MARROSE-578156 format. One line per 5 residues: number of its first residue (from 1); their letters; for each residue x, y, z of N, C-alpha, C. Coordinates in pm, 1 decimal, m for minus. Layout:
<nodes>
NUM) a) X Y Z X Y Z X Y Z ~ ... $
</nodes>
This chain:
<nodes>
1) mniya) 86.4 m117.8 0.0 0.0 0.0 0.0 90.2 122.9 0.0 ~ 57.3 216.2 m86.6 131.5 341.9 m91.9 31.3 456.0 m99.4 ~ 34.1 540.6 0.4 m58.2 652.6 11.5 20.2 781.1 m6.4 ~ m25.2 866.0 m96.2 36.8 996.8 m114.8 m34.8 1097.2 m26.4 ~ 42.4 1172.0 50.7 m17.6 1267.7 142.9 72.4 1387.7 165.1 $
6) vidtn) 10.1 1502.2 174.5 76.4 1622.5 221.8 57.7 1622.7 373.2 ~ 165.6 1634.7 444.5 160.2 1632.4 591.0 184.8 1774.1 639.6 ~ 83.8 1831.0 702.6 90.5 1968.2 750.7 196.9 1980.0 859.7 ~ 254.1 2097.4 868.9 361.4 2123.3 965.5 318.0 2092.4 1108.0 ~ 192.0 2119.9 1142.2 148.0 2095.9 1279.7 152.5 1947.5 1315.7 $
11) vvias) 137.5 1860.0 1219.0 146.9 1715.6 1243.6 292.4 1678.0 1272.1 ~ 382.9 1734.3 1196.4 525.5 1708.7 1216.4 568.6 1757.5 1354.7 ~ 527.0 1877.8 1390.8 561.8 1933.9 1521.7 506.0 1846.9 1633.8 ~ 379.4 1812.7 1623.9 316.2 1731.8 1728.9 385.8 1596.8 1743.1 ~ 428.1 1538.3 1631.4 497.6 1409.3 1640.1 631.1 1422.8 1711.8 $
16) mltsn) 696.4 1536.5 1695.1 825.1 1558.1 1760.9 809.9 1596.2 1908.1 ~ 698.6 1657.3 1942.3 677.0 1700.9 2081.0 627.6 1589.1 2171.7 ~ 557.8 1491.9 2116.0 497.5 1390.0 2200.8 596.2 1279.6 2237.5 ~ 578.9 1229.2 2357.3 656.1 1112.1 2398.8 571.0 985.7 2385.1 ~ 446.1 1004.1 2343.5 354.2 892.1 2324.5 379.0 829.6 2187.3 $
21) hlsat) 445.3 715.4 2186.1 479.8 650.7 2060.0 358.6 591.6 1988.5 ~ 243.2 590.4 2054.7 120.5 541.2 1992.7 30.5 654.2 1943.9 ~ 76.3 777.5 1957.6 m6.0 890.8 1913.8 m26.2 886.0 1763.0 ~ m134.3 945.5 1717.9 m164.6 947.7 1574.2 m57.2 1023.0 1496.4 ~ m7.6 1132.2 1552.8 94.1 1209.5 1480.1 224.6 1130.5 1467.5 $
26) ksiin) 265.0 1063.8 1574.1 385.0 980.1 1568.7 362.8 864.2 1471.5 ~ 241.8 810.7 1469.0 209.7 701.2 1376.3 217.0 745.9 1230.9 ~ 176.9 869.1 1203.3 187.6 921.6 1066.7 334.2 922.7 1023.3 ~ 421.5 972.9 1109.1 564.3 977.9 1075.8 620.6 836.4 1062.0 ~ 576.5 744.3 1147.3 620.4 605.1 1134.8 576.6 545.0 1001.8 $
31) kvwed) 458.1 581.4 955.6 408.9 531.1 825.8 492.6 586.6 710.4 ~ 550.8 704.4 729.1 643.8 756.6 628.9 770.2 671.3 630.2 ~ 824.0 644.1 749.1 943.7 559.4 761.1 920.4 423.1 696.6 ~ 801.2 368.7 714.6 767.7 234.4 665.5 730.9 232.4 517.2 ~ 730.4 346.4 452.0 692.1 358.5 310.7 543.8 331.7 285.3 $
36) titpm) 461.9 341.8 387.2 317.4 333.1 368.1 264.3 466.0 317.4 ~ 318.4 575.5 370.2 282.5 710.6 325.7 401.8 770.7 253.3 ~ 375.4 820.5 132.6 475.3 896.5 58.3 440.4 1043.5 72.2 ~ 525.1 1120.0 139.9 495.7 1262.9 155.2 507.7 1335.9 20.9 ~ 414.3 1423.1 m3.2 419.6 1511.3 m119.6 485.9 1639.9 m73.0 $
41) inadi) 601.0 1670.1 m131.8 680.6 1783.3 m84.9 720.8 1872.9 m201.1 ~ 773.3 1988.2 m166.5 838.0 2078.8 m261.0 924.4 2174.1 m178.9 ~ 995.7 2260.4 m246.3 1088.3 2350.0 m175.7 1016.4 2437.9 m73.8 ~ 896.9 2485.9 m107.4 823.7 2573.1 m14.7 778.8 2498.4 110.9 ~ 733.0 2375.6 94.4 692.3 2296.1 210.9 813.9 2265.3 297.2 $
46) meeyr) 923.1 2226.1 235.5 1044.3 2196.1 312.9 1095.3 2319.8 385.9 ~ 1085.7 2434.2 321.9 1126.5 2559.4 387.5 1034.6 2591.1 506.3 ~ 905.0 2568.4 489.2 810.1 2590.2 598.7 842.2 2497.1 716.0 ~ 867.7 2369.4 686.3 906.3 2276.0 792.4 1029.0 2328.4 867.3 ~ 1132.8 2363.3 791.4 1257.2 2409.3 855.2 1232.7 2534.0 939.5 $
51) dvlsr) 1161.0 2632.7 883.7 1135.7 2758.4 955.7 1061.8 2734.2 1086.0 ~ 956.3 2655.3 1080.7 873.7 2634.4 1200.3 945.7 2545.8 1301.8 ~ 1008.1 2437.5 1253.9 1078.7 2348.5 1346.8 1196.0 2418.5 1415.4 ~ 1250.6 2520.4 1352.1 1365.4 2593.1 1408.0 1326.0 2700.3 1509.2 ~ 1197.8 2723.2 1528.2 1155.3 2824.9 1625.0 1200.8 2786.3 1765.4 $
56) skfhf) 1253.3 2882.4 1835.7 1311.6 2856.3 1968.0 1209.4 2802.3 2067.6 ~ 1084.3 2834.6 2050.6 982.5 2789.4 2147.7 967.9 2637.5 2150.3 ~ 1010.3 2569.0 2043.4 997.2 2423.2 2040.5 1117.8 2351.5 2100.8 ~ 1231.3 2416.6 2104.6 1352.5 2359.0 2163.5 1396.7 2229.0 2095.0 ~ 1373.3 2217.5 1963.9 1420.0 2100.8 1890.9 1568.6 2117.6 1861.1 $
61) sesdi) 1642.5 2011.5 1876.9 1784.6 2017.3 1843.9 1801.5 2021.1 1692.4 ~ 1915.0 2074.3 1650.1 1943.0 2079.1 1505.8 1948.2 1938.7 1447.4 ~ 1996.7 1842.5 1524.9 2003.0 1705.0 1473.2 1863.2 1645.5 1457.5 ~ 1771.8 1676.0 1551.0 1633.8 1627.2 1537.3 1564.7 1691.3 1417.3 ~ 1588.3 1820.3 1397.7 1531.1 1890.3 1283.0 1586.9 1831.2 1153.7 $
66) semln) 1716.1 1811.8 1148.5 1779.5 1754.9 1028.8 1728.9 1614.7 1000.1 ~ 1711.9 1535.0 1105.5 1661.2 1398.5 1087.3 1521.4 1400.6 1025.6 ~ 1436.2 1489.2 1074.1 1300.3 1497.2 1019.8 1302.2 1546.6 875.6 ~ 1378.5 1650.3 849.0 1386.3 1703.0 712.4 1447.0 1599.7 617.4 ~ 1545.0 1526.2 663.0 1604.8 1421.0 580.9 1504.3 1310.6 550.2 $
71) lfslk) 1420.1 1277.8 647.2 1315.1 1178.2 624.5 1225.8 1221.4 509.1 ~ 1180.9 1346.4 512.5 1091.9 1395.3 407.6 1164.6 1406.9 273.8 ~ 1291.0 1444.9 276.6 1368.9 1452.7 153.1 1390.5 1314.3 93.0 ~ 1419.3 1217.3 177.2 1446.5 1081.1 132.4 1320.4 1009.9 83.9 ~ 1212.8 1020.7 159.8 1090.8 944.3 131.7 989.2 1020.9 47.9 $
76) gkgyt) 1004.1 1152.9 40.3 905.3 1235.1 m28.3 918.0 1233.9 m178.7 ~ 811.1 1274.7 m242.0 807.3 1289.4 m387.4 770.5 1434.6 m416.8 ~ 843.1 1494.6 m508.9 825.8 1636.3 m536.2 706.2 1669.1 m624.5 ~ 628.3 1765.7 m580.9 514.4 1819.7 m655.1 515.5 1971.1 m637.6 ~ 519.6 2043.2 m748.0 519.0 2188.5 m739.5 397.5 2243.3 m813.7 $
81) pkcmd) 298.6 2289.6 m739.3 178.3 2342.8 m804.4 206.0 2472.8 m877.5 ~ 133.3 2494.0 m985.5 147.8 2616.5 m1063.5 46.9 2722.6 m1020.4 ~ m67.3 2678.6 m973.6 m176.0 2770.4 m937.5 m177.8 2788.4 m786.0 ~ m173.0 2911.3 m740.6 m174.6 2938.7 m596.5 m279.6 3045.3 m566.8 ~ m400.8 3022.7 m614.2 m502.0 3126.9 m607.1 m607.8 3106.2 m499.5 $
86) hdltd) m583.9 3016.8 m404.0 m683.6 2993.0 m300.1 m665.5 3090.7 m184.2 ~ m776.6 3134.4 m133.8 m777.4 3227.0 m20.8 m809.1 3146.7 104.9 ~ m705.2 3105.2 176.4 m722.4 3028.1 299.0 m700.0 3117.9 419.9 ~ m746.0 3073.1 534.7 m731.1 3147.7 659.4 m585.4 3184.0 685.7 ~ m498.6 3087.7 666.5 m355.0 3108.2 685.7 m287.5 3100.5 548.6 $
91) pddvi) m234.3 3211.3 499.4 m170.6 3210.8 366.4 m56.6 3108.6 353.5 ~ 7.1 3073.2 465.3 113.7 2973.4 461.3 60.5 2834.0 429.4 ~ m69.7 2813.0 443.5 m129.6 2682.4 415.7 m160.4 2661.5 267.7 ~ m156.3 2766.6 188.4 m191.9 2754.5 46.6 m101.0 2653.7 m23.0 ~ 28.6 2655.2 4.0 120.1 2562.1 m61.5 86.0 2417.5 m26.6 $
96) fyety) 42.9 2392.1 96.2 4.6 2257.2 137.1 m121.5 2212.9 63.1 ~ m218.7 2302.4 57.2 m344.8 2271.2 m9.2 m324.5 2250.3 m159.1 ~ m251.6 2337.4 m222.8 m230.1 2326.4 m367.4 m146.0 2203.4 m402.5 ~ m53.1 2167.1 m317.4 27.0 2046.7 m341.4 m60.2 1923.0 m329.2 ~ m144.1 1919.5 m228.4 m238.4 1808.2 m210.7 m326.2 1792.6 m335.0 $
101) rmrdd) m364.7 1901.1 m397.2 m452.8 1897.4 m514.0 m382.8 1847.8 m641.0 ~ m254.1 1824.3 m634.1 m179.3 1778.2 m751.5 m212.8 1633.3 m790.1 ~ m267.4 1557.2 m696.6 m305.9 1418.1 m723.8 m450.0 1397.3 m680.0 ~ m525.9 1326.1 m760.2 m665.9 1297.3 m724.9 m678.0 1197.0 m610.7 ~ m574.1 1117.2 m588.4 m581.0 1012.9 m486.3 m504.4 1048.8 m359.2 $
106) sylvt) m462.9 1173.5 m345.5 m381.6 1212.0 m229.7 m468.2 1256.7 m112.4 ~ m401.6 1270.0 1.2 m463.3 1317.4 124.8 m384.2 1436.6 176.4 ~ m450.0 1517.3 255.7 m383.3 1622.8 331.4 m409.6 1589.9 477.2 ~ m303.5 1568.3 553.5 m315.5 1530.1 694.4 m280.7 1652.3 778.2 ~ m375.8 1696.8 859.8 m358.2 1819.6 937.0 m428.8 1810.8 1071.7 $
111) gnmkh) m379.2 1885.6 1165.3 m447.3 1902.6 1293.7 m532.6 2027.7 1294.8 ~ m526.7 2105.8 1187.5 m600.5 2232.4 1177.1 m701.8 2226.9 1063.4 ~ m804.6 2148.3 1081.0 m906.4 2133.2 976.3 m971.5 2265.8 940.7 ~ m983.3 2355.2 1037.0 m1051.4 2482.5 1010.9 m973.3 2571.8 914.8 ~ m845.6 2540.1 891.6 m763.8 2619.4 799.8 m783.8 2580.8 653.8 $
116) fpsep) m854.7 2469.6 630.1 m869.4 2417.6 494.8 m1016.8 2399.9 459.9 ~ m1046.6 2394.4 329.5 m1185.1 2366.5 288.9 m1226.9 2227.8 338.8 ~ m1354.3 2210.2 359.1 m1406.3 2080.2 400.7 m1411.2 1989.0 278.0 ~ m1315.4 1897.9 271.7 m1305.6 1805.1 159.7 m1282.3 1665.9 215.0 ~ m1329.9 1563.9 144.8 m1321.8 1425.9 194.9 m1181.7 1374.4 223.1 $
121) rilfp) m1082.2 1422.3 152.3 m947.8 1367.9 169.1 m857.0 1457.9 252.6 ~ m914.1 1553.9 321.4 m840.0 1634.2 419.4 m879.0 1578.7 555.6 ~ m781.8 1520.3 624.8 m810.5 1439.9 743.5 m723.4 1476.1 862.9 ~ m776.9 1449.7 980.2 m696.4 1452.0 1101.7 m601.9 1331.6 1098.3 ~ m488.8 1339.0 1167.6 m397.0 1224.4 1170.4 m463.6 1093.9 1215.4 $
126) admin) m547.2 1099.0 1317.4 m612.9 976.7 1366.4 m702.1 914.6 1259.9 ~ m769.9 997.5 1180.7 m854.5 945.4 1073.6 m770.4 877.9 965.8 ~ m655.6 936.6 933.5 m566.9 875.3 833.7 m517.4 740.3 883.6 ~ m480.0 733.0 1010.5 m433.5 606.0 1067.9 m546.8 504.2 1069.3 ~ m668.1 546.7 1100.2 m782.4 454.3 1097.0 m802.8 397.4 957.1 $
131) iinls) m792.3 479.8 857.0 m809.0 434.3 718.8 m699.3 333.3 683.7 ~ m576.4 363.0 721.6 m465.6 271.1 694.1 m487.9 139.1 766.3 ~ m526.9 145.1 893.9 m548.9 22.9 970.7 m663.8 m59.7 914.2 ~ m770.5 5.3 873.9 m881.3 m68.2 812.8 m837.9 m133.9 682.6 ~ m756.5 m65.5 605.6 m705.7 m121.8 479.9 m612.1 m238.8 506.6 $
136) dngnn) m530.9 m227.9 610.6 m439.7 m336.9 646.8 m514.6 m461.6 691.7 ~ m637.5 m444.2 737.9 m717.2 m556.8 785.3 m799.4 m621.5 674.1 ~ m761.7 m597.2 550.2 m828.1 m664.4 439.0 m938.9 m585.0 372.7 ~ m973.2 m470.7 426.7 m1073.8 m386.8 361.5 m1003.6 m305.2 253.4 ~ m1060.6 m298.4 137.1 m1001.7 m219.5 29.3 m1055.3 m77.4 36.7 $
141) ilsep) m1042.0 m18.9 151.9 m1105.1 109.3 181.7 m1045.7 226.0 103.1 ~ m918.3 216.9 67.9 m854.3 328.3 m1.9 m904.9 346.0 m144.3 ~ m966.9 243.9 m200.4 m1019.1 256.9 m336.1 m1166.4 297.1 m337.7 ~ m1227.6 309.1 m220.4 m1368.3 345.5 m213.0 m1385.7 496.7 m205.1 ~ m1501.4 545.9 m248.7 m1529.6 689.6 m230.7 m1532.2 724.5 m82.3 $
146) kaeyv) m1489.4 845.3 m50.2 m1480.8 891.2 89.5 m1612.5 875.5 163.6 ~ m1723.5 905.1 99.7 m1853.0 897.5 167.1 m1878.2 757.2 221.1 ~ m1827.9 655.3 152.5 m1848.2 518.5 197.5 m1758.7 483.7 315.4 ~ m1633.2 523.0 311.8 m1546.9 479.4 420.3 m1556.8 564.7 544.6 ~ m1608.6 684.0 536.3 m1633.3 760.8 659.0 m1733.1 686.5 745.6 $
151) skikk) m1838.4 636.4 686.6 m1938.6 564.6 763.6 m1881.4 434.3 820.0 ~ m1792.1 368.4 745.9 m1730.5 245.6 796.8 m1641.9 276.0 917.4 ~ m1567.8 383.4 913.2 m1483.8 420.7 1028.0 m1570.8 443.4 1150.0 ~ m1677.5 519.0 1133.6 m1765.5 547.0 1247.2 m1826.2 418.8 1302.4 ~ m1860.9 324.3 1215.8 m1917.0 197.6 1261.6 m1813.6 115.7 1339.3 $
156) dl) m1688.2 119.4 1290.5 m1583.8 41.8 1355.6 m1535.5 101.5 1486.3 ~ m1557.2 230.3 1505.8 m1513.7 295.0 1630.2 m1616.2 271.7 1732.9 $
</nodes>
């Protein structure tokens, strides 16, 4: 299984801040390591990651920041959108949204749903992990329309 996803900066930060190895954000990063999720990246997204992860309030070491950026560089696939005409709450999110739109089968994984339009493939980290877990259990959920698998997730929870 290979899932293409844009991973919002807040998911990366949360994964680095938590000590809970079972958290959804940490699981998203683990799925990148395992090649289950292929991050959709470009120079602007990588720059955003570096800028935010380097903020002093997070106290991330340079080696931890480099390790995370190297993960995305190594495992990611480059997509550079040409159109950047969306008016989102946070202008820094436009690159994430437009990159996600480069593939019809991609996802955008974020902890800030209110920053993006309400679309079926824009998900919280826990929802993305639920979809992956359901697919791993023999359900071909990733090939189904979103409206169908949302109801299956709710039934299984």
